[in-house]
N, C-alpha and C positions, 0 to 999 in steps of 0.2 A: 735554650739555647744549643749549646755547646754538639747535644746528641741530634740532632738535625744535618751537625756535618759529618759529624763524626761515623754516623750507622753506614750510609751510602758509604766512604769509604772503604770499612771493613767489613761490609760485605759484595765490594770489587775485590778485596784482596783473599778473602773466603776464596770466591769462584778465579780469582786464578789459581792458587793454590788446587781445586780441587778438577780443575784444569787440567793445570801443566806435573798430575799425577806417574798420569799415563795418559793412553793414545782414547783406549775404552769410554776414559772420562770427559773428555776432550770433547766426542762423539758422543755422548748426551746429557754435557752443558748447556752442546750446540742447536743439539734436536731441543734440545727444555726449555730454550732461546727461544728458538722458533716457533715451538706450537703455542709457546707463553703471546709471541710476535701477535704471530696467524689468529689465536683468540680473541687478542683484546681488537688488531686489527674491524675483523668481524661483527665486534662488537659495539665500538662505535660509525661502523655501516645503520645496521643495522637503531641506530637509535638517532642516527643523521635522517635516517631514512624517517626516520616516525617523527622525529622532532620537521623537520619537511613538508610530511605529508597535513602535522595538522597546522600549519603555515599557507598553505597555499588553497586556494580556493576548491572547492566542487567542480564549480562553475568553470573552469578553467580546463576540465580535461570533457568538459558534455558541449556535445559538435551538436549547430541547432543548423535544421532541416531550412533548406532558401524554399520563398513561395514562387511559384512558378505563376509567373503574370500572361 
């Protein structure tokens, strides 16, 4: 149970240490975080679209023609 609390804290400490050594390291850490955030967001949008596609009935997108009287 302690590992669940200790590992994220040590990860943040290691990232802060890596980012504060020089400006290039800080830029690399920021771009890496941005890359991971964008790819996780894109996967989330695709997963949400797949879930919604399976939940919404297909008849919701089909247009019916009106009969002329």
